[in-house]
MMTF fields as JSON, N, C-alpha, C and O atoms, coordinates in Angstrom:
{
  "mmtfVersion": "1.0.0",
  "mmtfProducer": "UNKNOWN",
  "numBonds": 507,
  "numAtoms": 508,
  "numGroups": 127,
  "numChains": 1,
  "numModels": 1,
  "chainsPerModel": [1],
  "groupsPerChain": [127],
  "chainIdList": ["A"],
  "bondAtomList": [4, 2, 8, 6, 12, 10, 16, 14, 20, 18, 24, 22, 28, 26, 32, 30, 36, 34, 40, 38, 44, 42, 48, 46, 52, 50, 56, 54, 60, 58, 64, 62, 68, 66, 72, 70, 76, 74, 80, 78, 84, 82, 88, 86, 92, 90, 96, 94, 100, 98, 104, 102, 108, 106, 112, 110, 116, 114, 120, 118, 124, 122, 128, 126, 132, 130, 136, 134, 140, 138, 144, 142, 148, 146, 152, 150, 156, 154, 160, 158, 164, 162, 168, 166, 172, 170, 176, 174, 180, 178, 184, 182, 188, 186, 192, 190, 196, 194, 200, 198, 204, 202, 208, 206, 212, 210, 216, 214, 220, 218, 224, 222, 228, 226, 232, 230, 236, 234, 240, 238, 244, 242, 248, 246, 252, 250, 256, 254, 260, 258, 264, 262, 268, 266, 272, 270, 276, 274, 280, 278, 284, 282, 288, 286, 292, 290, 296, 294, 300, 298, 304, 302, 308, 306, 312, 310, 316, 314, 320, 318, 324, 322, 328, 326, 332, 330, 336, 334, 340, 338, 344, 342, 348, 346, 352, 350, 356, 354, 360, 358, 364, 362, 368, 366, 372, 370, 376, 374, 380, 378, 384, 382, 388, 386, 392, 390, 396, 394, 400, 398, 404, 402, 408, 406, 412, 410, 416, 414, 420, 418, 424, 422, 428, 426, 432, 430, 436, 434, 440, 438, 444, 442, 448, 446, 452, 450, 456, 454, 460, 458, 464, 462, 468, 466, 472, 470, 476, 474, 480, 478, 484, 482, 488, 486, 492, 490, 496, 494, 500, 498, 504, 502],
  "bondOrderList": [1, 1, 1, 1, 1, 1, 1, 1, 1, 1, 1, 1, 1, 1, 1, 1, 1, 1, 1, 1, 1, 1, 1, 1, 1, 1, 1, 1, 1, 1, 1, 1, 1, 1, 1, 1, 1, 1, 1, 1, 1, 1, 1, 1, 1, 1, 1, 1, 1, 1, 1, 1, 1, 1, 1, 1, 1, 1, 1, 1, 1, 1, 1, 1, 1, 1, 1, 1, 1, 1, 1, 1, 1, 1, 1, 1, 1, 1, 1, 1, 1, 1, 1, 1, 1, 1, 1, 1, 1, 1, 1, 1, 1, 1, 1, 1, 1, 1, 1, 1, 1, 1, 1, 1, 1, 1, 1, 1, 1, 1, 1, 1, 1, 1, 1, 1, 1, 1, 1, 1, 1, 1, 1, 1, 1, 1],
  "groupList": [{"groupName": "MET", "atomNameList": ["N", "CA", "C", "O"], "elementList": ["N", "C", "C", "O"], "formalChargeList": [0, 0, 0, 0], "bondAtomList": [1, 0, 2, 1, 3, 2], "bondOrderList": [1, 1, 2], "singleLetterCode": "M", "chemCompType": "L-PEPTIDE LINKING"}, {"groupName": "VAL", "atomNameList": ["N", "CA", "C", "O"], "elementList": ["N", "C", "C", "O"], "formalChargeList": [0, 0, 0, 0], "bondAtomList": [1, 0, 2, 1, 3, 2], "bondOrderList": [1, 1, 2], "singleLetterCode": "V", "chemCompType": "L-PEPTIDE LINKING"}, {"groupName": "ILE", "atomNameList": ["N", "CA", "C", "O"], "elementList": ["N", "C", "C", "O"], "formalChargeList": [0, 0, 0, 0], "bondAtomList": [1, 0, 2, 1, 3, 2], "bondOrderList": [1, 1, 2], "singleLetterCode": "I", "chemCompType": "L-PEPTIDE LINKING"}, {"groupName": "ARG", "atomNameList": ["N", "CA", "C", "O"], "elementList": ["N", "C", "C", "O"], "formalChargeList": [0, 0, 0, 0], "bondAtomList": [1, 0, 2, 1, 3, 2], "bondOrderList": [1, 1, 2], "singleLetterCode": "R", "chemCompType": "L-PEPTIDE LINKING"}, {"groupName": "GLU", "atomNameList": ["N", "CA", "C", "O"], "elementList": ["N", "C", "C", "O"], "formalChargeList": [0, 0, 0, 0], "bondAtomList": [1, 0, 2, 1, 3, 2], "bondOrderList": [1, 1, 2], "singleLetterCode": "E", "chemCompType": "L-PEPTIDE LINKING"}, {"groupName": "CYS", "atomNameList": ["N", "CA", "C", "O"], "elementList": ["N", "C", "C", "O"], "formalChargeList": [0, 0, 0, 0], "bondAtomList": [1, 0, 2, 1, 3, 2], "bondOrderList": [1, 1, 2], "singleLetterCode": "C", "chemCompType": "L-PEPTIDE LINKING"}, {"groupName": "ALA", "atomNameList": ["N", "CA", "C", "O"], "elementList": ["N", "C", "C", "O"], "formalChargeList": [0, 0, 0, 0], "bondAtomList": [1, 0, 2, 1, 3, 2], "bondOrderList": [1, 1, 2], "singleLetterCode": "A", "chemCompType": "L-PEPTIDE LINKING"}, {"groupName": "GLY", "atomNameList": ["N", "CA", "C", "O"], "elementList": ["N", "C", "C", "O"], "formalChargeList": [0, 0, 0, 0], "bondAtomList": [1, 0, 2, 1, 3, 2], "bondOrderList": [1, 1, 2], "singleLetterCode": "G", "chemCompType": "PEPTIDE LINKING"}, {"groupName": "PHE", "atomNameList": ["N", "CA", "C", "O"], "elementList": ["N", "C", "C", "O"], "formalChargeList": [0, 0, 0, 0], "bondAtomList": [1, 0, 2, 1, 3, 2], "bondOrderList": [1, 1, 2], "singleLetterCode": "F", "chemCompType": "L-PEPTIDE LINKING"}, {"groupName": "THR", "atomNameList": ["N", "CA", "C", "O"], "elementList": ["N", "C", "C", "O"], "formalChargeList": [0, 0, 0, 0], "bondAtomList": [1, 0, 2, 1, 3, 2], "bondOrderList": [1, 1, 2], "singleLetterCode": "T", "chemCompType": "L-PEPTIDE LINKING"}, {"groupName": "SER", "atomNameList": ["N", "CA", "C", "O"], "elementList": ["N", "C", "C", "O"], "formalChargeList": [0, 0, 0, 0], "bondAtomList": [1, 0, 2, 1, 3, 2], "bondOrderList": [1, 1, 2], "singleLetterCode": "S", "chemCompType": "L-PEPTIDE LINKING"}, {"groupName": "LYS", "atomNameList": ["N", "CA", "C", "O"], "elementList": ["N", "C", "C", "O"], "formalChargeList": [0, 0, 0, 0], "bondAtomList": [1, 0, 2, 1, 3, 2], "bondOrderList": [1, 1, 2], "singleLetterCode": "K", "chemCompType": "L-PEPTIDE LINKING"}, {"groupName": "PRO", "atomNameList": ["N", "CA", "C", "O"], "elementList": ["N", "C", "C", "O"], "formalChargeList": [0, 0, 0, 0], "bondAtomList": [1, 0, 2, 1, 3, 2], "bondOrderList": [1, 1, 2], "singleLetterCode": "P", "chemCompType": "L-PEPTIDE LINKING"}, {"groupName": "ASP", "atomNameList": ["N", "CA", "C", "O"], "elementList": ["N", "C", "C", "O"], "formalChargeList": [0, 0, 0, 0], "bondAtomList": [1, 0, 2, 1, 3, 2], "bondOrderList": [1, 1, 2], "singleLetterCode": "D", "chemCompType": "L-PEPTIDE LINKING"}, {"groupName": "LEU", "atomNameList": ["N", "CA", "C", "O"], "elementList": ["N", "C", "C", "O"], "formalChargeList": [0, 0, 0, 0], "bondAtomList": [1, 0, 2, 1, 3, 2], "bondOrderList": [1, 1, 2], "singleLetterCode": "L", "chemCompType": "L-PEPTIDE LINKING"}, {"groupName": "TYR", "atomNameList": ["N", "CA", "C", "O"], "elementList": ["N", "C", "C", "O"], "formalChargeList": [0, 0, 0, 0], "bondAtomList": [1, 0, 2, 1, 3, 2], "bondOrderList": [1, 1, 2], "singleLetterCode": "Y", "chemCompType": "L-PEPTIDE LINKING"}, {"groupName": "GLN", "atomNameList": ["N", "CA", "C", "O"], "elementList": ["N", "C", "C", "O"], "formalChargeList": [0, 0, 0, 0], "bondAtomList": [1, 0, 2, 1, 3, 2], "bondOrderList": [1, 1, 2], "singleLetterCode": "Q", "chemCompType": "L-PEPTIDE LINKING"}],
  "groupTypeList": [0, 1, 2, 3, 3, 3, 3, 4, 5, 1, 6, 5, 7, 4, 3, 8, 9, 9, 8, 4, 3, 10, 2, 6, 9, 9, 9, 1, 1, 11, 3, 10, 7, 0, 3, 4, 12, 8, 13, 3, 4, 11, 2, 3, 3, 7, 14, 13, 10, 6, 14, 6, 13, 3, 12, 1, 12, 7, 7, 10, 2, 13, 7, 2, 1, 4, 3, 2, 4, 6, 10, 10, 3, 7, 7, 10, 7, 1, 1, 9, 10, 13, 4, 14, 7, 3, 6, 1, 14, 10, 4, 14, 3, 4, 14, 13, 4, 1, 6, 15, 14, 3, 8, 6, 10, 1, 15, 11, 4, 8, 16, 7, 6, 3, 13, 8, 4, 3, 4, 1, 6, 6, 14, 4, 16, 16, 10],
  "groupIdList": [1, 2, 3, 4, 5, 6, 7, 8, 9, 10, 11, 12, 13, 14, 15, 16, 17, 18, 19, 20, 21, 22, 23, 24, 25, 26, 27, 28, 29, 30, 31, 32, 33, 34, 35, 36, 37, 38, 39, 40, 41, 42, 43, 44, 45, 46, 47, 48, 49, 50, 51, 52, 53, 54, 55, 56, 57, 58, 59, 60, 61, 62, 63, 64, 65, 66, 67, 68, 69, 70, 71, 72, 73, 74, 75, 76, 77, 78, 79, 80, 81, 82, 83, 84, 85, 86, 87, 88, 89, 90, 91, 92, 93, 94, 95, 96, 97, 98, 99, 100, 101, 102, 103, 104, 105, 106, 107, 108, 109, 110, 111, 112, 113, 114, 115, 116, 117, 118, 119, 120, 121, 122, 123, 124, 125, 126, 127],
  "secStructList": [7, 3, 3, 3, 3, 3, 3, 3, 7, 6, 6, 6, 7, 7, 3, 3, 3, 3, 3, 3, 3, 7, 7, 7, 7, 7, 3, 3, 3, 7, 6, 6, 1, 7, 3, 3, 3, 7, 7, 2, 2, 2, 2, 2, 2, 2, 2, 2, 2, 2, 6, 6, 6, 7, 7, 7, 7, 6, 6, 2, 2, 2, 2, 2, 2, 2, 2, 2, 2, 2, 2, 2, 2, 1, 6, 6, 1, 3, 3, 3, 2, 2, 2, 2, 2, 2, 2, 2, 2, 2, 2, 2, 2, 2, 2, 7, 2, 2, 2, 2, 2, 2, 2, 2, 2, 2, 2, 6, 6, 7, 7, 1, 2, 2, 2, 2, 2, 2, 2, 2, 2, 2, 2, 2, 2, 2, 7],
  "xCoordList": [78.996, 77.791, 76.905, 77.393, 75.611, 74.662, 73.727, 73.206, 73.517, 72.588, 71.394, 71.55, 70.207, 68.966, 68.352, 68.18, 68.022, 67.426, 66.125, 66.054, 65.108, 63.874, 63.993, 64.327, 63.718, 63.854, 62.562, 61.68, 62.482, 61.311, 61.773, 62.58, 61.244, 61.576, 60.945, 59.747, 61.756, 61.231, 60.342, 59.492, 60.531, 59.737, 58.342, 57.347, 58.264, 56.967, 56.407, 55.235, 57.219, 56.753, 56.77, 56.381, 57.217, 57.251, 58.364, 59.447, 58.05, 59.028, 59.752, 59.168, 61.027, 61.816, 62.882, 63.153, 63.48, 64.493, 65.839, 65.927, 66.885, 68.24, 69.015, 68.729, 69.997, 70.877, 72.295, 72.748, 72.993, 74.341, 75.306, 75.057, 76.4, 77.437, 78.726, 79.101, 79.397, 80.659, 81.703, 81.688, 82.586, 83.638, 84.775, 85.295, 85.145, 86.205, 87.538, 87.938, 88.205, 89.526, 90.603, 91.778, 90.189, 91.139, 91.944, 91.398, 93.227, 94.115, 94.506, 94.839, 94.462, 94.839, 96.225, 96.47, 97.121, 98.457, 98.449, 98.264, 98.654, 98.626, 99.929, 100.9, 99.942, 101.151, 102.328, 103.477, 102.034, 103.086, 103.636, 104.637, 102.977, 103.388, 102.576, 102.643, 101.798, 100.935, 99.874, 99.489, 99.417, 98.361, 97.159, 97.285, 95.968, 94.727, 93.669, 93.786, 92.637, 91.564, 90.802, 90.672, 90.302, 89.477, 88.239, 87.605, 87.903, 86.741, 85.87, 86.206, 84.76, 83.87, 83.316, 82.965, 83.231, 82.705, 83.669, 83.228, 84.96, 85.912, 85.684, 85.741, 85.428, 85.119, 83.838, 83.774, 82.83, 81.548, 81.725, 81.166, 82.498, 82.702, 83.4, 83.044, 84.39, 85.074, 84.133, 84.178, 83.284, 82.304, 81.268, 80.882, 80.818, 79.843, 80.407, 79.701, 81.668, 82.303, 82.406, 82.086, 82.849, 83.026, 81.696, 81.618, 80.651, 79.355, 78.401, 77.225, 78.891, 78.037, 77.415, 78.109, 76.112, 75.351, 75.404, 75.173, 75.699, 75.709, 74.466, 74.029, 73.889, 72.681, 73.031, 73.297, 73.028, 73.341, 72.167, 71.456, 71.96, 70.871, 71.004, 72.108, 69.883, 69.811, 70.795, 71.495, 70.883, 71.734, 73.143, 73.866, 73.547, 74.873, 76.007, 76.912, 75.96, 77.051, 77.13, 78.218, 75.98, 75.972, 76.562, 77.332, 76.197, 76.713, 78.217, 78.908, 78.725, 80.17, 80.893, 81.893, 80.388, 81.027, 81.029, 82.039, 79.911, 79.824, 80.836, 81.518, 80.938, 81.867, 83.321, 84.121, 83.654, 85.029, 85.35, 86.435, 84.404, 84.629, 84.791, 85.669, 83.96, 84.031, 85.365, 85.972, 85.815, 87.081, 88.27, 89.279, 88.157, 89.266, 89.365, 90.434, 88.262, 88.263, 88.992, 89.498, 89.052, 89.733, 91.231, 91.771, 91.879, 93.341, 93.888, 93.349, 94.968, 95.731, 95.165, 95.664, 94.128, 93.601, 94.323, 94.056, 95.25, 95.979, 95.79, 95.988, 95.405, 95.207, 95.861, 95.871, 96.399, 97.019, 95.99, 94.989, 96.237, 95.335, 95.353, 94.365, 96.475, 96.567, 95.599, 94.93, 95.514, 94.585, 93.138, 92.314, 92.836, 91.48, 91.167, 90.072, 92.113, 91.911, 91.662, 90.792, 92.441, 92.248, 90.895, 90.271, 90.438, 89.119, 88.013, 87.063, 88.133, 87.146, 87.152, 86.092, 88.333, 88.429, 87.783, 87.082, 88.012, 87.436, 85.9, 85.234, 85.362, 83.9, 83.351, 82.332, 84.02, 83.545, 83.657, 82.835, 84.658, 84.819, 83.58, 83.141, 83.026, 81.827, 80.558, 79.613, 80.538, 79.325, 79.19, 78.14, 80.247, 80.131, 81.523, 82.369, 81.762, 83.097, 83.493, 84.665, 82.524, 82.835, 83.263, 84.239, 82.537, 82.898, 84.263, 85.058, 84.531, 85.833, 86.936, 87.932, 86.773, 87.788, 87.943, 89.057, 86.837, 86.913, 87.756, 88.657, 87.444, 88.165, 89.624, 90.524, 89.855, 91.22, 92.067, 93.263, 91.459, 92.23, 92.806, 93.887, 92.089, 92.582, 93.501, 94.6, 93.036, 93.787, 95.15, 96.157, 95.171, 96.416, 97.163, 98.177, 96.66, 97.3, 97.622, 98.775, 96.573, 96.756, 97.344, 96.964, 98.285, 98.938, 98.454, 98.64, 97.84, 97.403, 96.513, 96.107, 96.214, 95.305, 95.835, 95.054, 97.147, 97.722, 97.386, 97.172, 97.343, 96.978, 95.543, 95.263, 94.636, 93.25, 93.184, 92.473, 93.923, 93.93, 94.408, 93.822, 95.459, 95.997, 94.957, 94.793, 94.259, 93.271, 92.055, 91.514, 91.618, 90.485, 90.864, 90.056, 92.091, 92.557, 92.557, 92.164, 92.986, 92.99, 91.564, 91.314, 90.634, 89.228, 88.669, 87.97, 88.979, 88.487, 89.044, 88.338, 90.276, 90.878, 90.181, 90.038, 89.746, 89.114, 87.665, 87.104, 87.052, 85.629, 85.44, 84.31],
  "yCoordList": [-102.459, -101.893, -101.502, -100.979, -101.758, -101.426, -100.341, -100.438, -99.317, -98.245, -98.338, -98.365, -98.387, -98.449, -97.06, -96.441, -96.57, -95.237, -95.311, -95.994, -94.61, -94.455, -93.137, -92.104, -93.19, -91.992, -91.764, -92.622, -90.579, -90.237, -89.537, -88.608, -90.001, -89.402, -88.01, -87.858, -86.99, -85.624, -85.422, -84.532, -86.237, -86.082, -86.695, -86.051, -87.937, -88.628, -88.84, -89.184, -88.641, -88.786, -90.221, -90.462, -91.177, -92.572, -92.758, -92.182, -93.587, -93.86, -95.166, -96.098, -95.231, -96.443, -96.528, -95.551, -97.707, -97.956, -98.206, -98.891, -97.639, -97.941, -98.514, -98.208, -99.347, -99.912, -99.499, -99.714, -98.906, -98.428, -99.16, -99.315, -99.606, -100.309, -99.505, -99.072, -99.314, -98.585, -99.425, -100.654, -98.761, -99.447, -99.762, -98.877, -101.03, -101.451, -100.878, -101.022, -100.235, -99.701, -100.507, -100.138, -101.6, -102.443, -103.271, -103.814, -103.352, -104.151, -105.403, -105.344, -106.539, -107.811, -108.187, -108.205, -108.484, -108.94, -110.459, -111.032, -111.111, -112.57, -113.162, -112.439, -114.473, -115.147, -114.938, -114.861, -114.846, -114.662, -113.242, -112.968, -112.336, -110.94, -110.08, -108.852, -110.736, -109.98, -109.236, -109.646, -108.139, -107.34, -107.317, -107.256, -107.368, -107.263, -106.629, -106.657, -106.056, -105.449, -106.52, -107.658, -106.139, -107.041, -107.407, -106.543, -108.687, -109.17, -109.994, -111.131, -109.424, -110.109, -111.396, -112.313, -111.483, -112.697, -113.871, -115.02, -113.613, -114.697, -115.286, -116.502, -114.422, -114.885, -115.721, -116.796, -115.224, -115.93, -117.303, -118.292, -117.367, -118.66, -119.665, -120.843, -119.198, -120.073, -120.586, -121.759, -119.699, -120.106, -121.055, -122.035, -120.76, -121.647, -123.053, -124.034, -123.151, -124.47, -125.188, -126.372, -124.475, -125.091, -125.498, -126.503, -124.718, -124.966, -125.769, -125.917, -126.283, -127.053, -128.234, -128.989, -128.374, -129.465, -129.463, -130.501, -128.336, -128.241, -127.488, -126.553, -127.888, -127.22, -125.921, -125.93, -124.817, -123.529, -122.578, -122.674, -121.662, -120.688, -119.832, -119.607, -119.364, -118.642, -117.519, -117.527, -116.563, -115.395, -115.527, -114.534, -116.723, -116.913, -116.475, -115.761, -116.903, -116.571, -115.072, -114.497, -114.433, -112.982, -112.255, -111.307, -112.706, -112.08, -112.22, -111.27, -113.401, -113.63, -112.742, -112.107, -112.698, -111.875, -110.412, -109.724, -109.93, -108.53, -108.235, -107.211, -109.13, -108.903, -108.906, -108.074, -109.832, -109.897, -108.673, -108.1, -108.278, -107.084, -105.845, -105.02, -105.709, -104.549, -104.516, -103.454, -105.668, -105.685, -105.422, -104.867, -105.816, -105.583, -104.117, -103.657, -103.383, -101.968, -101.101, -100.035, -101.549, -100.76, -100.775, -101.637, -99.835, -99.827, -99.133, -98.122, -99.681, -99.016, -99.223, -98.631, -100.056, -100.337, -101.472, -101.766, -102.119, -103.268, -104.416, -104.257, -105.57, -106.757, -107.937, -107.99, -108.869, -110.026, -111.132, -111.189, -111.998, -113.127, -114.042, -114.719, -114.067, -114.857, -114.326, -115.113, -113.018, -112.422, -112.733, -113.026, -112.668, -112.994, -114.465, -114.797, -115.337, -116.762, -117.078, -117.883, -116.432, -116.648, -116.12, -116.704, -115.018, -114.474, -115.441, -115.659, -116.019, -116.993, -118.214, -118.704, -118.705, -119.858, -119.57, -120.42, -118.402, -118.026, -118.038, -118.541, -117.485, -117.468, -118.882, -119.222, -119.703, -121.07, -121.934, -122.826, -121.684, -122.452, -122.294, -123.248, -121.094, -120.826, -121.382, -121.753, -121.437, -121.811, -123.311, -123.886, -123.954, -125.366, -125.989, -125.552, -127.006, -127.601, -128.341, -128.343, -128.967, -129.675, -128.667, -128.893, -127.569, -126.528, -125.941, -125.629, -125.792, -125.304, -126.23, -125.759, -127.528, -128.486, -128.487, -128.606, -128.356, -128.293, -127.091, -127.214, -125.932, -124.716, -124.805, -124.432, -125.297, -125.407, -126.337, -126.101, -127.396, -128.342, -127.685, -128.054, -126.721, -126.001, -124.862, -124.699, -124.077, -122.902, -123.28, -122.637, -124.322, -124.741, -125.807, -126.337, -126.111, -127.046, -128.389, -128.82, -129.046, -130.356, -131.333, -131.349, -132.152, -133.137, -134.558, -135.441, -134.789, -136.142, -136.173, -135.136, -137.392, -137.61, -136.997, -136.541, -136.987, -136.425, -134.942, -134.453, -134.249, -132.835, -132.669, -131.777, -133.526, -133.487, -133.83, -133.175, -134.853, -135.263, -134.115, -133.853, -133.444, -132.322, -131.21, -130.625, -130.929, -129.837, -130.208, -129.358, -131.47, -131.926, -131.85, -131.434, -132.25, -132.162, -130.722, -130.443, -129.817, -128.394, -127.876, -127.083, -128.322, -127.941, -128.441, -127.709, -129.683, -130.268, -129.552, -129.412, -129.102, -128.363, -127.025, -126.562, -126.403, -125.091, -125.173, -124.18, -126.339, -126.489, -126.607, -126.737],
  "zCoordList": [99.806, 100.328, 99.144, 98.142, 99.265, 98.223, 98.737, 99.848, 97.932, 98.276, 97.34, 96.119, 97.919, 97.143, 97.133, 98.183, 95.937, 95.808, 95.01, 93.988, 95.48, 94.72, 93.969, 94.549, 92.687, 91.855, 91.076, 91.022, 90.476, 89.668, 88.4, 88.443, 87.266, 85.984, 85.915, 86.152, 85.589, 85.522, 84.3, 84.294, 83.267, 82.044, 82.181, 81.846, 82.672, 82.695, 84.102, 84.249, 85.127, 86.5, 87.027, 88.17, 86.205, 86.651, 87.69, 87.588, 88.693, 89.745, 89.454, 88.9, 89.829, 89.626, 90.713, 91.412, 90.843, 91.864, 91.2, 90.181, 91.794, 91.339, 92.524, 93.682, 92.209, 93.218, 92.863, 91.739, 93.82, 93.573, 94.48, 95.676, 93.91, 94.667, 94.543, 93.454, 95.676, 95.627, 94.902, 94.973, 94.221, 93.483, 94.456, 95.136, 94.505, 95.419, 94.966, 93.81, 95.886, 95.57, 96.289, 96.288, 96.896, 97.614, 96.611, 95.651, 96.851, 96.018, 96.783, 97.967, 96.093, 96.691, 96.174, 94.968, 97.104, 96.749, 96.831, 97.905, 95.68, 95.597, 96.134, 96.361, 96.334, 96.82, 95.875, 96.31, 94.58, 93.576, 93.558, 92.897, 94.288, 94.284, 93.338, 93.388, 92.461, 91.548, 92.347, 93.442, 91.776, 92.406, 91.492, 90.269, 92.115, 91.344, 92.23, 93.455, 91.621, 92.422, 93.2, 92.749, 94.371, 95.17, 94.359, 93.754, 94.351, 93.602, 94.535, 94.869, 94.952, 95.887, 95.295, 96.038, 93.974, 93.338, 93.494, 93.521, 93.595, 93.848, 95.237, 95.421, 96.205, 97.557, 97.523, 98.12, 96.827, 96.726, 96.071, 96.546, 94.986, 94.309, 95.226, 95.247, 95.978, 96.922, 98.001, 98.374, 98.497, 99.503, 98.918, 99.556, 97.699, 97.04, 96.897, 97.129, 96.517, 96.362, 97.694, 97.795, 98.708, 100.025, 100.644, 101.35, 100.38, 101.004, 100.113, 100.446, 99.0, 98.093, 98.846, 99.527, 98.709, 99.325, 100.852, 101.472, 101.46, 102.919, 103.371, 102.7, 104.507, 105.014, 105.747, 106.949, 105.017, 105.63, 105.43, 104.43, 106.372, 106.249, 104.99, 104.496, 104.486, 103.227, 103.004, 101.991, 103.893, 103.664, 104.192, 104.27, 104.555, 105.166, 104.265, 104.696, 103.01, 102.082, 101.863, 101.882, 101.656, 101.453, 102.657, 102.504, 103.852, 105.069, 105.186, 105.552, 104.875, 104.944, 103.944, 104.28, 102.712, 101.676, 102.104, 101.951, 102.639, 103.081, 104.185, 104.143, 105.174, 106.291, 105.812, 106.241, 104.932, 104.436, 103.588, 103.696, 102.747, 101.927, 102.798, 102.546, 103.81, 104.704, 105.453, 105.594, 105.93, 106.663, 105.74, 106.175, 104.466, 103.536, 103.127, 102.726, 103.225, 102.856, 103.861, 103.512, 105.111, 106.142, 105.94, 105.246, 106.539, 106.472, 105.256, 104.807, 104.719, 103.658, 102.258, 101.301, 102.122, 100.794, 100.1, 98.934, 100.824, 100.294, 101.277, 102.481, 100.748, 101.568, 100.852, 99.622, 101.608, 100.972, 100.783, 101.498, 99.83, 99.615, 100.831, 101.113, 101.556, 102.782, 103.837, 104.508, 103.991, 104.957, 104.58, 105.446, 103.291, 102.84, 103.097, 103.552, 102.811, 103.044, 104.502, 104.834, 105.387, 106.82, 107.283, 108.168, 106.69, 107.042, 106.628, 107.38, 105.435, 104.97, 105.881, 106.271, 106.222, 107.118, 108.47, 109.018, 108.994, 110.28, 110.216, 111.121, 109.145, 108.971, 108.818, 109.42, 108.016, 107.782, 109.033, 109.242, 109.862, 111.093, 111.97, 112.611, 111.992, 112.797, 112.147, 112.843, 110.831, 110.105, 109.88, 110.165, 109.369, 108.986, 108.928, 108.148, 109.749, 109.824, 108.543, 108.167, 107.874, 106.632, 105.559, 104.843, 105.456, 104.494, 104.846, 103.96, 106.144, 106.584, 106.076, 105.526, 106.253, 105.808, 104.292, 103.781, 103.575, 102.108, 101.675, 100.845, 102.252, 101.874, 102.309, 101.557, 103.52, 104.043, 103.187, 103.015, 102.648, 101.842, 100.592, 100.134, 100.046, 98.87, 99.306, 98.775, 100.278, 100.717, 101.294, 100.999, 102.113, 102.752, 101.955, 102.409, 100.776, 99.849, 100.501, 100.533, 101.023, 101.647, 100.64, 99.469, 101.124, 100.27, 100.537, 99.7, 101.689, 102.005, 103.229, 103.752, 103.677, 104.795, 106.092, 106.928, 106.26, 107.491, 107.641, 108.75, 106.531, 106.587, 107.089, 107.89, 106.618, 107.088, 108.575, 109.338, 108.979, 110.385, 111.278, 112.328, 110.861, 111.63, 111.762, 112.832, 110.664, 110.679, 111.524, 112.232, 111.457, 112.283, 113.758, 114.588, 114.085, 115.475, 115.95, 117.083, 115.113, 115.476, 115.68, 116.588, 114.84, 114.992, 116.324, 117.025, 116.663, 117.906, 119.126, 120.124, 119.075, 120.187, 120.394, 121.525, 119.299, 119.388, 119.832, 120.294, 119.7, 120.07, 121.543, 122.013]
}
């Protein structure tokens, strides 16, 4: 969450704007068991890669990152990388099926064409 504040210098009277972002205290537990702080930029980079050259509305990526970050903050302050991956997949499924398949191929570690076929079939069943 970003907070925008208008301030005024007490010495000269000039007005200026500051933007404040809360520090994420969420810990991500990786598949290997390692722990690291939640990094919204990692989510953004993954979305940027999946949505490269796709026709998506301007603020879509920002909205997805905000929703995922907000949902990860709830609860115990610990989230698994699997939960984050599933959240990204859920968002991409609604936004763009090609981007969904791109992300799923990395997240689910596709090994061949059959994996893509299985995922496309699952997408078609949900539509």
